[in-house]
Residue frames as qw, qx, qy, qz and C-alpha x, y, z in Angstrom:
[[0.715, -0.386, 0.223, 0.539, 102.15, 94.69, 114.92],
 [0.525, 0.649, 0.277, 0.476, 102.16, 96.89, 111.83],
 [0.142, -0.980, 0.023, -0.136, 102.84, 99.93, 114.01],
 [0.668, -0.600, 0.344, 0.273, 106.21, 98.38, 115.00],
 [0.770, 0.359, 0.299, 0.436, 107.45, 98.17, 111.42],
 [0.416, 0.613, 0.022, 0.671, 110.12, 100.70, 110.45],
 [0.497, -0.861, -0.109, -0.027, 110.63, 101.73, 114.06],
 [0.253, 0.777, -0.459, 0.349, 113.84, 103.54, 114.98],
 [0.650, 0.016, -0.667, 0.365, 116.24, 101.66, 117.24],
 [0.031, 0.221, -0.443, 0.868, 115.82, 104.40, 119.83],
 [0.617, -0.189, 0.025, -0.764, 112.13, 103.47, 120.19],
 [0.646, 0.025, -0.758, -0.091, 112.64, 99.72, 120.69],
 [0.124, 0.036, -0.749, 0.650, 112.71, 100.15, 124.47],
 [0.483, 0.062, 0.209, -0.848, 109.10, 101.38, 124.35],
 [0.748, 0.123, -0.457, -0.465, 108.00, 98.39, 122.27],
 [0.661, 0.055, -0.728, 0.170, 109.82, 95.76, 124.36],
 [0.573, -0.757, -0.133, -0.285, 109.04, 97.53, 127.66],
 [0.767, -0.542, 0.134, 0.315, 112.66, 97.16, 128.74],
 [0.313, 0.908, -0.267, -0.074, 115.44, 99.42, 127.47],
 [0.393, -0.580, 0.708, 0.094, 118.22, 97.09, 128.70],
 [0.692, 0.163, 0.697, 0.091, 116.94, 94.16, 126.64],
 [0.545, 0.814, 0.197, -0.044, 116.24, 96.41, 123.64],
 [0.017, 0.884, -0.447, -0.133, 119.78, 97.80, 123.81],
 [0.517, -0.337, 0.777, 0.129, 121.27, 94.28, 123.93],
 [0.693, 0.446, 0.565, 0.038, 119.18, 93.13, 120.94],
 [0.400, 0.915, -0.022, -0.057, 120.08, 96.18, 118.85],
 [0.238, -0.763, 0.580, 0.156, 123.75, 95.80, 119.80],
 [0.598, -0.110, 0.777, 0.160, 123.84, 92.20, 118.56],
 [0.617, 0.643, 0.453, 0.020, 121.89, 92.97, 115.38],
 [0.299, 0.952, -0.062, 0.004, 123.95, 96.01, 114.43],
 [0.624, -0.608, 0.386, 0.303, 127.37, 94.71, 115.50],
 [0.429, -0.207, 0.667, 0.573, 128.52, 93.46, 112.08],
 [0.386, 0.643, 0.635, 0.182, 125.98, 95.12, 109.85],
 [0.159, 0.035, 0.170, 0.972, 125.65, 98.29, 107.84],
 [0.140, 0.663, 0.629, -0.381, 122.67, 100.52, 108.50],
 [0.187, 0.252, 0.445, 0.839, 121.28, 102.50, 105.60],
 [0.127, 0.579, 0.477, -0.649, 119.10, 105.49, 106.37],
 [0.220, 0.324, 0.648, 0.653, 116.95, 106.13, 103.35],
 [0.149, 0.474, 0.318, -0.807, 114.89, 109.23, 102.76],
 [0.216, 0.117, -0.534, -0.809, 112.37, 110.37, 100.23],
 [0.725, 0.050, 0.047, -0.686, 108.98, 109.18, 99.14],
 [0.594, -0.110, 0.793, -0.079, 108.13, 105.50, 99.43],
 [0.274, 0.252, -0.695, -0.615, 108.03, 103.58, 96.16],
 [0.026, -0.208, -0.975, 0.069, 105.59, 101.08, 97.70],
 [0.229, 0.556, 0.500, -0.623, 102.84, 103.66, 98.10],
 [0.403, 0.536, 0.603, 0.433, 100.72, 104.20, 94.99],
 [0.114, -0.123, 0.036, 0.985, 100.80, 107.72, 93.66],
 [0.348, 0.601, 0.548, -0.467, 97.45, 109.46, 93.52],
 [0.439, 0.727, -0.075, -0.523, 96.14, 110.03, 90.02],
 [0.149, 0.473, -0.799, -0.339, 98.30, 107.37, 88.41],
 [0.874, 0.053, -0.244, -0.418, 96.90, 104.22, 86.91],
 [0.756, -0.406, 0.511, -0.046, 97.74, 100.85, 88.43],
 [0.005, 0.491, -0.782, -0.385, 100.33, 98.73, 86.59],
 [0.778, 0.176, -0.381, -0.468, 99.15, 96.10, 84.13],
 [0.651, -0.355, 0.639, -0.204, 98.93, 92.60, 85.51]]
């Protein structure tokens, strides 16, 4: 299921195999929410060449 993480709303119909149901789910989730589209490099990915943080 990792491939479904961070999937655009427009692709939910492919995951759920039914665009009508996917549209209804997205509509209810997004009705009273704010959607933030973030760009840039992920802070969760370790940078190559840097040492790992002390534990």
